[in-house]
C-alpha positions as CSV (number, residue, x, y, z in Angstrom):
1,M,0.0,0.0,0.0
2,L,1.3,3.4,-0.9
3,V,0.3,6.5,1.0
4,F,0.7,10.2,0.2
5,C,3.6,11.7,2.2
6,E,3.5,15.5,2.8
7,K,7.3,15.6,3.5
8,S,8.1,13.8,0.2
9,F,5.6,15.9,-1.7
10,R,7.2,19.1,-0.5
11,K,10.6,17.9,-1.4
12,N,9.8,16.5,-4.8
13,A,6.8,18.4,-6.2
14,E,7.2,21.6,-8.3
15,P,6.7,24.7,-6.2
16,H,3.5,25.8,-8.0
17,I,1.9,22.5,-7.3
18,V,2.9,22.7,-3.6
19,R,1.3,26.2,-3.5
20,T,-1.9,25.1,-5.1
21,I,-2.8,22.4,-2.6
22,S,-0.7,23.6,0.4
23,K,-3.9,24.1,2.6
24,H,-4.9,20.5,1.9
25,L,-1.7,18.8,2.9
26,D,-2.6,18.1,6.5
27,T,-5.8,16.5,5.3
28,I,-4.2,14.2,2.7
29,D,-1.0,13.3,4.5
30,G,-1.1,9.6,5.0
31,I,-4.1,8.8,2.7
32,E,-3.7,5.8,0.5
33,V,-3.1,6.3,-3.1
34,M,-4.4,4.2,-5.8
35,K,-2.6,3.2,-9.0
36,D,-4.3,4.4,-12.1
37,E,-4.3,1.3,-14.3
38,N,-5.4,3.3,-17.3
39,C,-2.3,5.7,-17.1
40,Q,0.6,4.7,-19.4
41,W,3.0,6.7,-17.1
42,G,2.1,4.8,-14.0
43,H,0.5,7.7,-12.1
44,Y,-1.5,7.3,-8.8
45,R,-4.5,9.1,-7.5
46,I,-6.4,9.9,-4.3
47,E,-10.0,9.1,-5.2
48,H,-11.7,11.1,-2.6
49,Y,-11.0,13.4,0.4
50,E,-13.0,16.2,2.1
51,F,-11.5,19.5,2.9
52,E,-13.6,22.3,4.6
53,G,-16.9,20.5,3.7
54,T,-16.1,20.2,0.0
55,D,-15.2,16.8,-1.8
56,Y,-12.0,16.6,-3.8
57,Y,-9.7,14.1,-5.6
58,L,-6.1,14.5,-6.5
59,Y,-4.7,13.3,-9.8
60,P,-2.0,12.8,-10.8
61,V,-0.1,11.7,-7.7
62,L,3.5,10.9,-8.6
63,E,5.2,8.0,-6.9
64,E,7.9,10.1,-5.6
65,W,5.4,12.1,-3.5
């Protein structure tokens, strides 16, 4: 099982991506990521999470995050 790691994300993601979801990081840290079987590049996704009463998903999630 792979999980989203805030520390790895901050280290490896592009700065503009970190800024875009920075408020969500406490919520998604430790959430399981699912492999996207339809993606030829092997990306992952977070299918669902809730932040401040709104539903979100995150795609793509790179393995190094």
